[in-house]
C-alpha positions, 0 to 999 in steps of 0.5 A: 380169195386167191392164196399163193406163195409164188411171185409170178402168180401175184403179178399175173393176178395184179395185172390181169386188169390194169385199170383196177386199183389195188390196196396192199396190207403187208403183215407178219400174220397172227392177225388182230383187229388192227390188221383187219381195220387196215384191210377194211380201209384198203377195201374202201379205197380200192377195187381189189385188196391184197395182203402178205403174210410173211415173218421176215427173219432179217428184221429180228436180231439173234436175241429177239423172238423170231422162233416164238413169234406167234403164227397161225396161217389157217386162222389168218386166212379165215379172217381175211376171207371174212373181210373180202380180201382178194389175194394173199401172198404167203412166200417162204424164205427161199422166195424172199431171200433166194440163195446168193441174196446180197442186196440191202436198202438203207434209210439212214438218219431216221433209222438211227434213234429210238427203235434203231438204237435199241435194235440196230439191224431192225430197219435194214430188214424192214426196208429190204423186205417192204421194198421187195413186197412193193416191187412184187405187188406194185399196189396203188396204195399200201396201208400201215398202222400208226402204232409202228410210227418210226417204221412209217417214217422210215418207209415214207422216206424210202418211198420218196427217195426211191420213187415208188409209184404208190401212196403210203396210207397211215391209219390210226393205232388199233386199241383194246377197250382199255387202251392197250395198242393191239399187237401180235405180241400181246398174246405172250403177256401173262394176265398180270403183265397184260393188266400192267401194260395199260400203263403205256397208253396211260402215260402217253395220254397224261403227256398229251393232257400236259401238252394241251395244258400248255407244257412245252418242255420236252424234259418235263414231258419225258420225266412224266412218262418215265415216272408213270412207267417206273411206278408199275413194278412189272414194267422195264423202260427201254426208251421214252421219247418226245421227238420231232415227228419228221426227223425223230430227234429229241426236242427240248421245246415242243413247238407245233407238233411232237411224237411221243413214243416209248418201248417197254419190257414186260418180262421178255415181251417188248411193247411199243406205243406212241401218240402224235400231238399237233397244236390244236387249231381253232 
């Protein structure tokens, strides 16, 4: 496994044999089983696999947890070595944002609601760093988890609009045995908060059950999700959403599909989760 912070080394290794396909998994490190499942999918689909580890400062607001975001490079590299990664890109801020950097990448409409409303600068940071990583690595395929549903939608639009020559592959959300979506931030939860956080997947599952039972009223579904979360004393709602999974606009009546999503605080720790519902086909 090659580990490098240098762009020129990444490009040399990537293009040493242009006939090989490369899968790419961008991460901010502190890896968990969800990240490793993306790596395993990339390994199954491609001749070579690359992973980036970079905590991107531009997607954090001044009030957010950049300084406390968990990091453990030695542990991450050991995990990636075990699953057969070929290349790990570990740039620092001077590599990704050299002096004088002034370029932005904006994806407008789908960046505005949900996470965009709560974290107005977030997706501007995500799109510019992912665009740079795609340009540096030039993978055949890039892999992302469904847990960050809006991020996936924003990046799919960026890939289409800017004609990136890659396939963006979306993989299922990795979950703990009790249903909690895997997240690097889970490590900061107290034992009581960790237990309480299972309310997120529970309220999503309850809403999906209602949809399967025939409920189509968006307000009723949002109310169910909200009521379930409010019943948990340690949870504070940021948003609850039943939206169109392409436009991310809230729906009054669900037709053939819906993205159920939410963001909830447990103390200072903010967690997100979602489930995509599609009309069952016979």
